[in-house]
N, C-alpha and C positions, 0 to 999 in steps of 0.2 A: 693109517689110523682107522679106528672103528667108527661106526655111526654115532656111538655115544660120545666119543671125543669131538666129533664134528658138532654135535649139539652143544657141548660144553663151550667150545670156541665161539659158537654163534651167540651163546647167552652171556659170555664174559664181556664186561664192558671194556672198551678200548680207552686207555688213559688219555690219549691225545684227543679223542672225540669228546670225552667227558669235560675236558678243560675248555674246549671250544663251545660246547653247548651245556653249560652248567646253570643256565637260567638267569644269569646276571646280565642286566642291561649295560650298555657301554658307559653310561654316566655313573652307574653304581660301581662298576669295575674301577673307573678313574677315582671315584671317591675313596674306595678302599686303598688304592695305591697312594693317593695324596695323604690319607690318614697314616699310612705306613711310613711315608717319608717324614712327616711331621713328628710322628711317634719316635722315629729314629733320632731326629734332631733333639727332641726333649730328653730321650734316654742318654744321648751323648753328653749334653750339657749338664744334666743333673748327675750323671755318673762321674763326670770330671769334678764337679763341685763336691760330690760325696767323698771323693778320694782325698780331699784336703782335710785330713783329720788324723788323729792318732789311734782311734778305735779300729781294731782289725776287722770287725764285722762291717763297719761302714765302708772300709776300703774294699772288702770282698764284694759287698753289694754294688759299689761304684764300678768295680771292674766288670762285674756281671752285666751291669746296665750298659756299659760301653760295648760289651760283646753283643748284647741285644741290639744296640744301634747298628753295629756292623752287619748282623744277620738281617735286620730289617732293610738296610740299604742294599744288601746283596740280593735279597729276594724281590723287593718291590721296585728298586731303582738301580739296576745294574750299571747304568751309565755313570753313576756317581763313583763306581769302583772300576774305572777303565784300566787302572794300573795293575789290576789283579787278573791273571790269565784265565782263571776258571769262573769268573763272575757270570759270564753269559750262560755257561753250562749249569751253574747253580740256579740261576733265574729261570732257565727253561725247565729244569726239574721241579722248581717250586710252582711254576705255572701249571704243571700237570697234576698237582695235588688238588683234591676236592676241597671245597670251601670249609667243610667241617674239620678237615685235617689241619688246614691253615689256622682256623679259629682255635683249635685245641693247642697248637704249637705256640701261637703268639700269646694267648692268654697264660699258658704255662710259663713261658719265658718272662712275662711281665710280673707274675705273682712271686717267683722265686726270690728276687732281690728284696721284695717287701717282707717276705718271711725271714730273710736274713737280718735285716735292719729296718724296723718299723719307724721311719722318720718322715717328716713332711717332704723332704727332698726325694726319697724313694717313691713315696705315694704319688706326688705330682709328676715326677719324671717318668713313671711307668703308666700313668693314667691313659695317655693317648695310645701307647702301644697296646694296652689292654683293650681300649676302644676299637682299635683296628681288628683285633681278634673277635670282638663282639660283632662288628660289621660283617666279617666273614661268616660268623655263626648265624647271623640273621639271613644272609643270602643262602645258607644251607637249608633253611626252612622252606624255601621256595616261594613262588608267587602266591598271593592270596587269590582264592577263587571268587567267582561272582555269585551273587545270591541265587540266580536261576539254576546254576549247576547244583548248588547245595539243596535247593528245593526238590530238584529231580531225584537226587540221590536219596533224600529223606522219603520221598513218595515211593520210590522203588523198595526201599527198606521196609516201609510200612506195609506195602502190598505183600512182600515176602513173608513178613511176620503174620499177616492175616491168613495167607495160604497155609502156612505151617500150623496155625491154630485150628483152622477148619479141617485140615488133613488129620490132625491128631484127634479132633472131636469125632470125625467120621470113623476113624479107626477104633475108637472106644465103643461105639454103639453097634 
């Protein structure tokens, strides 16, 4: 390999390292997991209830909601799916995803049945699954900085702006 390839390998993020150090505290990670399990339960029950109708769009939305529940259980609580051989592999792969990827996936999964059939059952059934995606999205934003750090950054920016201004004025005269 060339030195350029070595530099690229050093700069490329390792997916296993990013999942271990994604900036989430242990309690927030558990909050997201618990929200995912509760979201899966609500999707499953509301999806089953939604399938008890003669409207084909409601049935399609209900089936999609039950599929959402299965995916949420598979990703967030693989111990609930012990009878499935690939459950641990899927969960390990889902843990390697970045929080913003999980957020987009969970929110997209929750919005689709609502677009199929806009009813109270689909809205309330997918609300917690959507909230799980929102929680992962908030964790993707990162930790909030302290006021001292922001003050230092602002002061440095101000000094750089003043130096640029004085440098341009000296260059004009």
